[in-house]
GUZA-440899 format. One record per residue (C-alpha): residue in one letter; x, y, z. Coordinates in Angstrom, 1 decimal, always signed. Example, Ala and Ser with C-alpha at 12.3 -4.5 7.8 and 13.67 -1.06 7.14 Angstrom:
BEGIN
A | +12.3 | -4.5 | +7.8
S | +13.7 | -1.1 | +7.1
//
This chain:
BEGIN
X | +35.4 | -16.5 | -86.6
X | +32.1 | -18.3 | -85.9
X | +30.1 | -16.9 | -82.9
X | +27.4 | -18.7 | -81.0
X | +24.4 | -16.6 | -81.8
X | +25.2 | -15.9 | -85.4
X | +27.1 | -19.1 | -86.5
X | +29.6 | -18.4 | -89.2
X | +28.3 | -14.8 | -89.4
X | +25.3 | -16.1 | -91.3
X | +21.8 | -16.7 | -89.9
X | +21.6 | -20.1 | -88.2
X | +18.8 | -22.4 | -89.4
X | +16.6 | -23.7 | -86.6
X | +18.2 | -27.0 | -85.4
X | +15.3 | -28.1 | -83.2
X | +12.1 | -26.2 | -83.6
X | +10.8 | -27.2 | -80.2
X | +14.0 | -26.2 | -78.5
X | +15.8 | -23.4 | -80.3
X | +13.6 | -20.3 | -79.5
X | +14.2 | -16.6 | -79.4
X | +14.7 | -16.2 | -75.7
X | +13.8 | -12.5 | -75.6
X | +10.2 | -13.2 | -76.3
X | +9.3 | -13.8 | -72.6
X | +11.8 | -13.2 | -69.9
X | +10.8 | -14.5 | -66.5
X | +12.6 | -14.7 | -63.1
X | +14.9 | -17.4 | -61.9
X | +12.5 | -18.2 | -59.2
X | +10.2 | -20.2 | -61.4
X | +13.0 | -22.6 | -62.1
X | +12.7 | -24.2 | -58.7
X | +9.4 | -25.7 | -59.6
X | +10.9 | -28.0 | -62.2
X | +14.7 | -27.9 | -61.8
X | +17.2 | -27.7 | -58.9
X | +20.9 | -27.2 | -58.6
X | +22.9 | -28.9 | -55.9
X | +26.5 | -28.1 | -56.3
X | +27.5 | -29.8 | -59.6
X | +24.3 | -31.8 | -59.8
X | +21.4 | -30.6 | -61.9
X | +18.1 | -32.2 | -60.9
X | +15.1 | -32.1 | -63.2
X | +11.7 | -33.1 | -62.0
X | +9.9 | -32.9 | -65.3
X | +11.2 | -35.0 | -67.0
X | +12.9 | -36.8 | -64.2
X | +16.7 | -36.9 | -64.8
X | +19.9 | -35.8 | -63.2
X | +23.2 | -34.8 | -64.7
X | +26.6 | -33.9 | -63.1
X | +28.2 | -30.8 | -64.5
X | +32.0 | -30.5 | -64.7
X | +31.9 | -27.7 | -62.1
X | +29.6 | -25.7 | -59.8
X | +27.5 | -23.4 | -61.9
X | +25.3 | -20.6 | -60.9
X | +21.7 | -20.4 | -62.3
X | +21.6 | -16.9 | -63.8
X | +18.3 | -16.8 | -65.6
X | +15.4 | -18.9 | -66.8
X | +12.6 | -18.3 | -69.3
X | +9.6 | -20.0 | -70.8
X | +7.9 | -19.8 | -74.2
X | +4.8 | -21.3 | -75.7
X | +5.1 | -22.9 | -79.1
X | +1.4 | -23.2 | -80.3
X | +2.5 | -24.4 | -83.8
X | +3.8 | -27.7 | -82.5
X | +1.8 | -28.1 | -79.3
X | +4.7 | -27.6 | -77.0
X | +6.2 | -25.2 | -74.5
X | +9.9 | -24.6 | -74.0
X | +11.8 | -23.8 | -70.8
X | +15.3 | -22.6 | -70.9
X | +17.9 | -22.3 | -68.0
X | +21.1 | -20.3 | -68.2
X | +24.0 | -21.3 | -65.9
X | +27.5 | -20.0 | -65.7
X | +30.8 | -20.5 | -63.9
X | +32.6 | -17.2 | -63.7
X | +35.9 | -15.9 | -62.5
X | +36.5 | -12.3 | -61.7
X | +33.1 | -11.5 | -63.2
X | +34.0 | -13.2 | -66.5
X | +32.4 | -16.4 | -67.9
X | +34.6 | -19.4 | -68.1
X | +31.9 | -22.1 | -68.6
X | +28.4 | -21.8 | -69.8
X | +25.5 | -24.2 | -69.6
X | +22.2 | -23.8 | -71.4
X | +19.5 | -26.4 | -70.6
X | +16.3 | -26.3 | -72.8
X | +13.4 | -28.6 | -72.2
X | +10.4 | -28.8 | -74.6
X | +7.2 | -30.2 | -73.0
X | +4.3 | -31.5 | -75.1
X | +1.2 | -29.5 | -74.2
X | -1.4 | -31.3 | -76.3
X | -2.1 | -34.9 | -75.0
X | -3.8 | -35.7 | -78.4
X | -0.7 | -34.8 | -80.3
X | +1.7 | -37.6 | -81.4
X | +5.1 | -38.3 | -79.7
X | +7.7 | -35.6 | -80.0
X | +10.0 | -36.1 | -83.0
X | +13.2 | -33.9 | -83.2
X | +15.8 | -33.8 | -86.0
X | +19.4 | -34.9 | -85.2
X | +21.9 | -32.4 | -83.9
X | +23.7 | -30.3 | -86.5
X | +27.0 | -28.4 | -86.1
X | +27.4 | -24.7 | -86.9
X | +30.0 | -25.8 | -89.4
X | +31.2 | -29.3 | -90.4
X | +34.9 | -28.3 | -90.6
X | +35.1 | -27.5 | -86.8
X | +33.0 | -30.4 | -85.6
X | +35.2 | -33.0 | -84.0
X | +32.8 | -35.7 | -82.8
X | +29.2 | -36.8 | -83.4
X | +27.8 | -39.9 | -81.9
X | +25.0 | -41.3 | -79.7
X | +24.8 | -43.6 | -76.6
X | +22.0 | -45.7 | -75.3
X | +20.8 | -45.8 | -71.7
X | +18.1 | -48.5 | -71.6
X | +15.5 | -47.4 | -74.1
X | +16.8 | -43.8 | -74.1
X | +19.1 | -42.6 | -76.9
X | +21.3 | -39.6 | -76.3
X | +22.7 | -37.8 | -79.3
X | +25.7 | -35.6 | -78.9
X | +28.4 | -33.7 | -80.7
X | +31.5 | -31.6 | -79.9
X | +32.5 | -28.6 | -81.9
X | +34.3 | -25.3 | -81.9
X | +32.3 | -22.0 | -81.7
X | +32.8 | -18.6 | -80.2
X | +30.7 | -16.8 | -77.7
X | +29.0 | -13.6 | -78.9
X | +28.4 | -11.2 | -76.1
X | +26.1 | -9.2 | -78.3
X | +23.7 | -12.1 | -78.9
X | +20.3 | -11.2 | -77.6
X | +19.9 | -14.6 | -76.0
X | +22.9 | -13.9 | -73.7
X | +21.9 | -10.4 | -72.5
X | +20.5 | -11.7 | -69.2
X | +24.0 | -12.8 | -68.3
X | +25.6 | -9.5 | -69.4
X | +23.0 | -7.6 | -67.4
X | +24.1 | -9.4 | -64.3
X | +27.4 | -7.7 | -64.7
X | +29.2 | -10.8 | -66.0
X | +31.4 | -10.3 | -69.0
X | +31.3 | -12.9 | -71.8
X | +34.6 | -12.9 | -73.7
X | +34.5 | -12.9 | -77.5
X | +36.8 | -15.9 | -77.7
X | +36.9 | -19.4 | -79.1
X | +35.1 | -21.9 | -76.9
X | +34.7 | -25.7 | -77.1
X | +31.1 | -26.7 | -77.1
X | +29.3 | -30.0 | -76.4
X | +25.7 | -30.5 | -77.3
X | +23.4 | -33.4 | -76.2
X | +19.8 | -34.2 | -77.0
X | +17.3 | -36.8 | -75.9
X | +13.6 | -37.4 | -76.1
X | +11.8 | -38.7 | -73.0
X | +8.9 | -41.0 | -73.6
X | +7.7 | -38.8 | -76.5
X | +6.6 | -36.2 | -74.0
X | +9.7 | -34.1 | -73.5
X | +12.8 | -33.2 | -75.4
X | +16.0 | -32.2 | -73.5
X | +18.7 | -30.2 | -75.1
X | +21.9 | -29.4 | -73.1
X | +24.7 | -27.1 | -74.4
X | +28.0 | -26.9 | -72.4
X | +30.8 | -24.6 | -73.6
X | +34.1 | -23.6 | -72.1
X | +36.6 | -20.9 | -72.9
X | +39.3 | -22.6 | -74.9
X | +41.9 | -20.3 | -73.2
X | +41.1 | -21.8 | -69.7
X | +42.0 | -25.4 | -70.5
X | +45.7 | -25.1 | -69.6
X | +47.3 | -24.4 | -73.0
X | +48.0 | -21.4 | -75.2
X | +45.8 | -21.7 | -78.3
X | +45.6 | -19.9 | -81.6
X | +43.0 | -17.4 | -82.5
X | +43.3 | -18.4 | -86.2
X | +40.3 | -20.3 | -87.3
X | +42.2 | -22.5 | -89.8
X | +44.3 | -24.0 | -86.9
X | +41.0 | -25.4 | -85.5
X | +39.8 | -27.2 | -88.6
X | +39.2 | -30.9 | -87.9
X | +41.5 | -32.0 | -90.7
X | +44.5 | -30.0 | -89.4
X | +43.9 | -30.1 | -85.6
X | +47.2 | -30.5 | -83.9
X | +49.5 | -29.1 | -81.2
X | +47.9 | -27.2 | -78.3
X | +44.5 | -27.0 | -80.1
X | +44.3 | -30.8 | -80.2
X | +45.4 | -31.1 | -76.5
X | +42.6 | -28.6 | -75.5
X | +40.1 | -30.5 | -77.5
X | +41.1 | -33.8 | -75.9
X | +40.8 | -32.3 | -72.4
X | +37.3 | -30.9 | -73.2
X | +36.2 | -34.2 | -74.8
X | +37.0 | -36.1 | -71.7
X | +35.2 | -33.7 | -69.5
X | +32.1 | -33.5 | -71.8
X | +31.8 | -37.3 | -72.1
X | +32.0 | -37.6 | -68.3
X | +29.0 | -35.3 | -68.1
X | +27.1 | -37.2 | -70.8
X | +27.7 | -40.5 | -69.0
X | +26.5 | -39.0 | -65.7
X | +23.0 | -38.5 | -67.0
X | +20.6 | -40.7 | -65.1
X | +17.0 | -41.0 | -66.2
X | +14.5 | -41.8 | -63.4
X | +11.3 | -43.7 | -64.2
X | +8.0 | -41.9 | -63.6
//
């Protein structure tokens, strides 16, 4: 059973060096987030770079962190948001923003998104909004409550179930100065259908029944979120 934080129980390769960082390097308080990012109900407002996105539900900002990346002249900010019920996570949002710190460096270039495993990736595509290209994918994964990156959520007294979750990832580069990576995941058991815990039932080639229905519900919600992204000119 693949878990977010350890992939298919094997070390994950870095997907995007500027964005995928070891969060435990430098924990900071949520307070700093207000300088560059604001939450208004379902709307996330980023000031740097300037964009907005509508989440599927109200989410609470639990933690934020920042980390310098001297090797590629960038700094990464990460924001953790959750929607919980009875102190248990139902939906999780992780927003990571890499900012170029050296004006003399060339434009940011990031590799395309890559799934944890191809057999449980259901969609991979991109959309254009003006000059901006947003890459995205949808896959099955599993939350790992023991992952070091998720401990700030656990320490808040919010339980992370060790269950299958549908996850959507999106990535875009803003004017070569910023890279934005958004991960949205939702407990597969909260989408209105009883689903299997057997991994093979979730493989792309054999997806059917309730598992397919759950994926279709999630896909619609995730695409609405992607389409809601509005980029504001400087």
